C-alpha positions as CSV (number, residue, x, y, z in Angstrom):
1,M,-0.3,0.1,0.3
2,V,1.2,3.5,-1.1
3,E,1.2,6.1,1.6
4,K,0.2,9.4,0.8
5,S,2.7,12.3,1.1
6,N,1.9,14.8,3.7
7,I,1.7,17.6,1.6
8,V,-1.4,15.7,0.3
9,K,-2.8,14.9,3.7
10,A,-2.6,18.8,4.8
11,L,-4.5,19.8,1.2
12,K,-7.3,17.4,2.4
13,K,-7.2,18.6,6.4
14,P,-5.3,21.8,6.6
15,N,-6.7,22.7,9.9
16,L,-5.1,19.3,11.4
17,A,-2.4,20.2,9.6
18,L,-2.3,23.5,11.3
19,K,-2.9,22.1,14.7
20,K,-0.3,19.4,14.1
21,G,2.3,22.0,13.1
22,K,1.6,24.2,15.7
23,R,2.0,21.6,18.0
24,F,5.7,20.4,16.1
25,V,7.0,23.8,17.5
26,A,5.8,23.9,21.3
27,H,7.4,20.4,21.6
28,N,10.7,21.6,19.8
29,V,10.8,24.9,22.3
30,E,9.6,22.4,25.2
31,D,12.3,20.5,23.9
32,F,15.2,22.6,24.3
33,I,14.2,24.7,27.4
34,R,14.5,21.1,29.1
35,I,17.6,20.0,27.6
36,I,19.0,23.7,29.0
37,T,17.2,23.6,32.4
38,Q,17.5,20.4,33.5
39,Q,21.0,19.2,32.3
40,H,21.5,17.3,35.7
41,K,18.2,15.1,35.0
42,L,19.6,14.0,31.5
43,S,21.7,11.2,32.2
44,E,19.3,9.4,34.8
45,I,18.7,5.9,34.1
46,V,15.4,5.6,35.0
47,N,14.1,1.9,33.7
48,Q,15.9,-1.0,34.9
49,K,16.0,-2.8,31.0
50,E,14.5,-1.5,28.2
51,I,14.1,-3.4,24.9
52,R,13.6,-2.1,21.4
53,V,12.5,-4.4,18.9
54,A,12.4,-3.3,15.5
55,G,10.7,-6.0,12.8
56,M,8.3,-6.0,9.4
57,K,4.8,-5.9,10.1
58,R,3.0,-9.2,10.4
59,S,6.3,-11.0,11.7
60,G,5.2,-12.1,15.0
61,N,6.7,-9.2,17.2
62,H,4.0,-8.9,19.0
63,A,3.9,-12.5,20.4
64,I,7.9,-12.1,21.2
65,I,7.1,-8.9,22.9
66,N,4.3,-10.6,25.1
67,W,6.3,-13.5,26.1
68,V,9.1,-11.2,27.3
69,K,6.4,-9.2,28.9
70,S,5.6,-12.3,30.8
71,Q,8.7,-12.9,32.0
72,H,8.8,-9.7,34.3
73,N,6.8,-8.8,37.6
74,G,6.1,-5.2,38.3
75,E,5.7,-1.9,36.1
76,V,6.4,-2.9,32.5
77,G,5.6,-0.1,29.3
78,F,5.2,-0.6,26.0
79,I,5.0,1.6,23.1
80,N,3.7,0.3,19.5
81,N,4.7,1.6,15.9
82,V,7.1,4.9,17.6
83,L,9.3,6.2,14.9
84,A,12.8,6.8,15.4
85,N,14.2,10.1,16.4
86,Q,10.8,11.0,17.7
87,N,9.6,11.1,21.5
88,P,8.2,7.6,22.2
89,Y,5.8,9.1,25.3
90,R,4.7,12.2,23.2
91,Y,3.9,10.2,20.5
92,K,1.5,7.7,22.8
93,Y,0.1,10.6,24.4
94,E,-0.8,12.5,21.0
95,N,-2.1,9.4,19.8
96,L,-4.6,8.5,22.6
97,R,-5.5,12.5,23.1
98,D,-6.3,12.9,19.2
99,K,-8.5,9.3,18.9
100,F,-9.0,8.2,22.6
101,P,-9.9,11.1,24.5
102,E,-11.8,9.5,27.0
103,H,-8.7,8.1,28.2
104,K,-7.6,11.0,30.7
105,W,-5.8,9.2,32.9
106,A,-3.5,7.4,30.2
107,I,-3.0,10.4,28.3
108,E,-2.1,12.9,31.1
109,N,0.7,10.0,32.0
110,N,2.2,9.9,29.1
111,R,2.1,13.4,28.9
112,Q,3.7,14.2,31.9
113,Q,6.4,11.4,30.8
114,A,6.7,13.4,27.5
115,K,8.1,16.0,29.1
116,G,10.6,14.0,31.4
117,N,8.6,13.4,34.7
118,F,9.2,9.2,34.1
119,I,7.9,6.5,36.1
120,I,10.5,3.6,37.0
121,K,9.6,0.4,35.6
122,R,11.0,-2.5,35.6
123,L,11.0,-3.0,31.4
124,F,10.2,-0.6,29.0
125,D,9.8,-2.1,25.6
126,L,9.3,0.0,22.4
127,Q,7.9,-1.3,19.4
128,L,9.7,0.7,16.4
């Protein structure tokens, strides 16, 4: 399946493109301010273990991830379909806010973690 270009998507939904553009600028400013003001927190290790999984679609990645998750007790995090060089918590926060606004606790939880206020987990798993 061919992916539509961002220009075609923006022309079809200009309000959504403007909203995403504003978010992009705001997040970059927020990240820049955090880097300057929180130098001491940038090197903290939060998760005891972090596993990043990259694989092709429909290749059994989720079965393996679920098996790994079942081997750990305690807090386990999982975020699916994350792009490289993107804040995974911001991705999840925006996705939940846009598509599942009724999940207020999860939206706020991921928003705080996107800002660098992390919850300590025994295992964190990213599906790239």
